[in-house]
Structure formats: C-alpha cells, structure tokens
C-alpha positions, 0 to 999 in steps of 0.5 A: 168365244176366243180372245184375238189378244196378244197377251194376257194384259191386252186380254183382261183388258178387254174383259168387260164390267163387272167381270174385268174385277174379277178376271184380273183377281184370277189373274193375280191369284195364278201369278201367286200361286204358280211360281215357276209357271209362265203366263201366255196367251194359248187357245185363245185364252190367259193360260198358266203352263209350265215346262211348255205343258198348259195346266191351267187357263181361264176365258170370259165366255158370253155368258159365264167365265170359263176356269180350267184346271187340266189335272183332272185328280185336281179337280175330282178332289173337289167336286162336292165343295163345287156342286151347284156351279156347272163343273165339266170334265176339266171346266168350271164355269161362273155365270157371276161374279159373287160365285167364286170361292176364292179360297177354293181357286186359291186351293186348287192353284195351288194343288196343281202346281203341287200335283205330278199328276200329268195334265189332260 
C-alpha cells in the first residue's frame, strides 16, 4: 500500500491509531539518528536518503509497519536480535506497536549512518 501523500508530514498524519504515535516516534528517531540525511517521499513511503540514495524507509501497511534497512550488512548483523519478527532481505515487519525494540531501532539507524556499505 503506497501512500499518495506529497510529503512525509502528510503521510504520517494519515496513519490511523493505534499506529500514529509509533510512526511519529520512528520518524523522530530517523531525524535524530541520521544527521545530514534528507527526508523525502519515495516509493510511496517516507524515506531518508543521503546523496540522493535511499537508505532507510518505512510504511504503515494494512497489517504491519514495514521498516526498510537498505544496507544489508547492518540488518544482517542484528538478525538474532530480530528473531521472532517477520524479517526479510531488507525489511522488518512489526504486527503490533509494542513489538518494536526502540533501542535496537536506534542502533540500526546509527549503524546505517556510519556504514560505508552501498545500499541495495
């Protein structure tokens, strides 16, 4: 489900409860942990990019919140900590807001910003 919002603020404001506070917190975490990144709407979702290259994105889907970590090495280094969640090649899917480990979110964002790896 891609958003038709023209900017991230509009996209976040359209998220329904009980997910809106979670999406707002995720957006704030991205802004705090990704200095120098530009917040844009890309691929129909809020995306943080640097140098025109998307590295982090998220979207509230019908049944879950998808968090995209586009540097495979960053996500792979934390797969054990994500056990029990629906984790794909570059996506973590949370079915409930209380599933999110916010300290791990911060680690994933910081490691993304620090990694010299090319995003996929």
